Each structure stands twice: as structure tokens, then as C-alpha cells.
N, C-alpha and C positions, 0 to 999 in steps of 0.2 A: 653419206647424208651429210648435209651441212651442220656445223656446231653453231647454235643458238648461245649468244651471250646471256651471262644467268642475271646480270643489270646492264642498265641503258647508261650511257653517258649524263642523260638529264637527272637520273634516279641517283648516281653517284654525286654529280656537284652539287644536289640539292641536302642530299644527307651531310655533306662534310662542310656545308658552308660556304662554298665558291660559287654558287649561283647569283646571278642578278636577274631580276625579272622586269622585262619591258612590255607593259599592257596596251598601249595604244598609240604607236609612234607614226606620225606623218611622214610619210617619203617624198609626197610631192604631187602634183596635179598634172594629170595626164593632158597630153596635146596631139593624140591621135599619131604620133610620131616616135615620140622618146622611147627608148626602150630601157634604159639604165638609170637606176636609182642607188643611193648609198643609206645604208643605214648607220644611225650615229655609233654603233659599237661593234667590233670586230669580234672573233670567236664565239661565233653563234653555236648552239649546241643542238645536235639532230634532234628530231621529233619533239621539239619545243616551239616552232616556229609556224605562225598563219599568216599569208599575207591576203589583203581584201581590199574591196574598194565600194565606193558609196559616194552618195551627192553630198559635198560639203555641208556641214550644219545637221545633216539627217542622221537618225539613228538606226538605219538600216542599212546591212552592210551585205556583200556577196564575197564567197572564199574564191579565191583563184587557186587552181588545180597546178602543182608542181610538175615539171617536165614538160605538161600540155601548154600551161600559161607562162609559165616563168621557169628559170634556174636560179638558185641561190650559191655563192661562193662564201660558205660558212666563216674560213680563218679572216677574210677579207671585208666580211658585211657587205658584199655588193649583190644586187638584184638586177637579173636581166629578163626582161618579158621577151616571148614569142610573139610573133606577129598574130596569134591569135589572143594571147593575153594584151596586146597593144589595143586592138577591137575593142576588147570586153572592157577595158578601164575606159576607154575613149577620152573625155575631159574630165572625168570624176577624180575624186582623192584617192591617193594609193596607200594604204596604212599596212602596219605590221604589229605583230605581238611574238614575243621570243624571250628565252634565256640565254644570257652568254657568260663566259667564264672569262677572267680578264687573264689569269697566267698560263693558261693552257687551252690550244684547241679541241675542238671535239675527236679528231684522230689522235691527238695525245693521250686523252682520257679513254679511247677505246683500246688503244694498243695496252694501256696498263689493266684495263679489265681481263683482257686476255691471260696475262700472266695471274691475274687474281683468281679466275676462274680454274685455272690449274691446279693453283695451289689450295683451293677449297676442296677440289676432287682429291688430293694427297691427303689433306687435314682429316677428312670425314670418311675416306676409304669407300666412296661411292662417288657415281655419275649422277647429275641434277638437270641435263636436258635432253632433248631428244634421242629418243631409241636410235641404237647403232647397232648393226650385225656383228656377230663375234663369233670364233670358232676356239675353243679351248679342249686340250687333252689331259689326260688324267692317266698317272699310273695307278692301276687298281690292283693288280696281281701281288698278293703279299708271301713272304716265305718267312719259314721259322723251323730250325732244327737244332737238334740237342747241342752241337757244338757252338752255337751262337746264344741260345738261350735254354741252359741245363735246367732252369727251374718248370721248364716246361716238358713233360713227359708224354707222349702219346703213344696209345697202342697201336694204332693205325699206322703202316708203313708208306708215309708221304711228309713230303716238306712244304706243302701248298696247302694253303687253307682259303676259304672265300673271305673277300673282303665285307666291309661294311654294307648296309644295304641304302647306304646315301652317300652321296658326295655334295661338296659347296666349292662354288665357282670364286675365282679369285677377286679380290676387292674391288680391282678394276672393272671387272663385269657385273658390278651390282649398281643399283638394283635391277633383277631381272623382269625384262619386260615380256618375254617370250622364251619359249624353247622347241624348236620346232623338230629336232631328232636327235636321237643317241644312239650311236653306234658302237658295238664293243669288239674288240679283237684279240685274239690268243697271243701267246707268249711267242708264236713264231711270226705275229704279224698278220695274220690272215683273218680277216672280219667274219664274224658270226651273223650272216643277213637274218638268220632265225631269231635271232634276239634284240634286233633292232626295234627301238622305241619310237613312235612318230603318234600324231594325233588320233590314229587310229586305234589305239590300246591306251588312251588316257581318258579317265583318270583310274582305271582299273588296274592297270600294272605300274605306273608311276605317277608322280605328282612334282611341280616344282613350286617354288616360294620366291617372292619378292626378294627376301633377304639372302637369297643364292643358294639355298638349300634345294637339291634335287633329290627325291625319295624313290626307291625302287620297290614294288610291292608285287608278291608272288609271281618271281620270275621263273622260279626253279631251276637255276642255271646248273648244269651238269660239270662245268668246268671253271675253273678261276680264270678272270682275264687281266691280260697285261696291260691293255690300253683301253681308254674310254674316251670317245669324242662326241662333244656336245656344241650342237649348231643351234644359235638362237639371236635373241637382241636384247640388249639392255639400255635403261635410260629410263626417263619420264616424259609424259605428255605435258606435262607444265611444271617449271621451276618452283620449288615452293618460296613462300615470302621471306622465311629465314635465310634461307639460302642467296636471296637476291639482296639482303642486307648484309649477310656475311662477305659476300662478294663487293659491296660497296665499301665496306670498311677497310678491307683487304687492299681496293684500289686506291681509297684516300690514303693510307699510311705511305704507298709508294709516292702517292702526289707530292703529300706534303714532307716527305723525305727529301724530294727535288727541290722544294721551295727552301728547306733549311739550309743548303749550302749556301754560305755567307751571308744570310739573315743574322748570323750571331754578331756581327758589327755595324749592322745598318743603325745610322742616327736618325733618330726618332724624335728628338726635341733638342733646342739648345737657346740660350741666353746671351745676347752680346755683352750685356753688363755682369761682368765676374766671368764671363768665357764659361758658362755651364752646360754640358753637353750629356745627353742620355743615349746609350746605344743598346742595341741587342732584345729590345721587347717583341720582334718580331719572331726572334728565336725562342723565348720563353714562351710565348702563345702556340708556337708550332709543336714545342716540346711538350704542352699539356694536352693539346690535341691527341697527340701521340699515344699518351698515358692511357686518355679515356676511352681512345678507339680500340687500343690492345685490352681493356676490361671489356668494353662490349664483345669482343671476339671472343674471349674467354667465356662470356656469359652463353651466347650462342652455341657454340660447340659444346657447353655442357647439357644443351637442351638436344641437341641433334646426335651427338656422339662423336668420338673421334677413332680415327683408324687405330686397329688394334694390330701391333706387330709381335708375332710369337716368336720366340727364338729356341729353338732345340740344341741344348747341350748335351 
């Protein structure tokens, strides 16, 4: 399944203050043949633009459809009408509204979103987009004998005991979206098909929870199982708004770190009389943004919760 980004380029540049909005720009007048028009700005952001036409001086407009009527080279700000678009425009006025980002192209922003989304998963220990298939194996057979744990003394002559009546999937497979089948294997690696759990015996014999916990109920297992195989899906139907914001701030940090290189010595003002020069103002502003962004990231993580790492010593 295709991964869906937690945030869009438009959401990112608007949140971090790198967006520039153009509401009603005139591209030119159609002549029933000209296909090419240029925007006043480059680095147009995806999902932010609408190209439309109307009679000059009128407040009635009709939108053109991308691909069918036109294509847009976002980095260069160039519109190319198709033959269908040329016909629709005729001799009317062509207009556009859009968001552009001076320092970065839409592709550059999107590339950083990919890294930010992966970091958001690691920070929270969960997946926040479209559900994906997974298979996970668990070591389930536990052993205990007097030589290893002398504190435990058993009357029965056995070194095996049954495990807990639940298992918990790994962080990277949370939140659970579904569990389709659970298979049990004995210590010789042979599957016990009589113990297999599916929708046919749910929820009487087992239940699963989005937090990753799978509970076994009244299985009456006759022997300890060495392996359990869980098949299902994990993820969400819709990314929560706080995760979208988290991804946007993490992306913003990456973009501003790129901007910070060299800005520490940019000349921002000077005067000829007395040769007074000021430098480094962009660097100071960028540093302040990064401080505030990190504070907001900490606030969001305090609400969502961070990944728990348990070390066994």
C-alpha cells in the first residue's frame, strides 16, 4: 500500500512562515492559439493553485482542469494549455491564484516531509497513516527450572509452563487496524491447526486492541507453544491533526537548518557615512524559529506520548 504523507507542502510552508499567497494574478489574454503563459513567481506549491478564466471586467470565472486543460511547471512557474484549454479560454482573460515559496521548491519540501514522517513514527512509536499489512512472530514458550531459578520449587516434574494469556505487538506495528489470523506452533515447529484463531472465533476466544494488545480467552491449551504468528494490518484511516502539525514542525526544522548555512554573515544593513555594517540578522531569526519549533514539538509529544524503550538488564 502507498504511504500517505502526514502533511502537505502547503501545510508546512504556511505553518513555518515561508508561504507567499497570490490571490488573483492575470496571466494574459487568450488569442485562440497561444498555449504558454508565465506566472510572476516560481516555486509554486502543490495543491495551492487554481487556474481559471473569464471575460475581462467580469466577476464570473470558470476553473480549468489540470492535465485535461493545462499543465503547470511548478518550479519554473510556467503554464502550458492543452488544445482543450486553448479552446475553452478563447479570447478571454486567464487568471491564477497560488502559494509560492521563495527558498524551496515543492519537491524539496516534500522530500523533507518524508524524513519528518519517519521521525514522527520513531518518536511516538506508532504509525499514523493508511493501514498496511504485517506479519509478526512471537516467542511464546517459557521455561523455568530449579538450576536457573532456585526460588521456584515445583511439585510437578516439568520445566515448561504456559505463557501469559496475551501478547503485545511491536511498536512499529501500532496502532493495530485489524488482526486476521493467529497461528500457533509447538516447540518442534509444527503448527497446531486446531488452535488457530480467526474471525470465526472472535471475540469469544480472543480480542485485539488498537494499542497493540491481543488477549486470548478460554483457549484451554493443552501444551506450551514455542511460536505464535500474527497476521493483520496496522495504521489509521486518517492522520490526526496533531501528527500533521508534528510532521510540519519537524519538516520546518530541516528546512530552516538548510537556510541557516551561511546566513550568520549575511549583510543586512550598512551606511556609507562612518562605514557602519550589520550582519547576521537572518541567522538570529532562524535560530529563534528553531528554538520555538522545538518547544512546540515537545508540547505535542507530551500530549501524544513518546515511544517507550525498555531495557532488560
